N, C-alpha and C positions, 0 to 999 in steps of 0.2 A: 542467568542466561539459560540454564538447563530447564527451568520452568517454562520459559517462552518457547523453547524448542520442543517440549514434550506435551504441553496441554493439547487437548483434542482440537480446539479451534482458537484462532487468534485473529483479532481485528486490529489492523494498523490504521488509525484514523489520521487524516491530514498529513500523509507522508510528504516530507520535504518542507514542512512549514518552519520548524524551529530547530533544525539541525543541519549538518552538512560537513562537519569536520571529517577528515580521513578516518579517525578512530570510530566515530559514529557510523559512518558508511560501512566500515569493515564489520561492525557488529550486526548491522541490519543484513548484510550479505551473509554472514555466518548463520543467522537465524533462518533466513529464507532458504539457504542451501540445505540446511538440516531438515526443515519442514517439508521442502519439496522432495527430498530423498525419501523421507518417511511417509509421504503422501498425507500429510496433515492438512486440515482445512485452514486456509489463510485468506483473509479478506483485507484488501488494502484500498483506502480511499485517498484521493489526491486531487488537487487543482492543477497539477502539472500536466503538461503534454507528455505523451509517451517518449518523445524525443528528448525530454529534459530529465528522464529517469535513467540511471545507469543501465546499460544493456544487460548486465548480469541479473539485475532485478527483473527487468522486463521479460527476459527469457524464461524466468520461473513461471510467469503467467502465460507464456506462449504455447505451452504444451496442449494440443487440442484434445487429448484424452483426459488430462488431469485439471485443466484450467479453463477459465472463461474470462474474457475481458469485456466489460460493458462500458460504453461511452454514454454518459448522461448529458444530453444536450439541452436540458431544461434551463430556464433562466434562473439566475441567482435570486433566491427569495429573501435574503437578508435585507437588502435595501427596501423592499416592499413592506417588511414588518415595521421598519422605522416610520414610514409614511403613514401606516395605519394607526400607530400609537399617537401621532402628532395631532 
């Protein structure tokens, strides 16, 4: 946990895909709170809507000075890759 809290930059890819237990959520919250407090770079990708992510996590990305939220409205390329290979 200390490593995840202290490294200069952290990428959380596919947030919400394979977890969701109360223990896991508390650990993500702990990491995010620590990194936000210490102003560490944190990037999170997800297919979830902002309304599906716990408010405490969303709020860490809502600070207009320290954070930026980007909505990628592009089409999902994965199905296209399968069609091209066929």
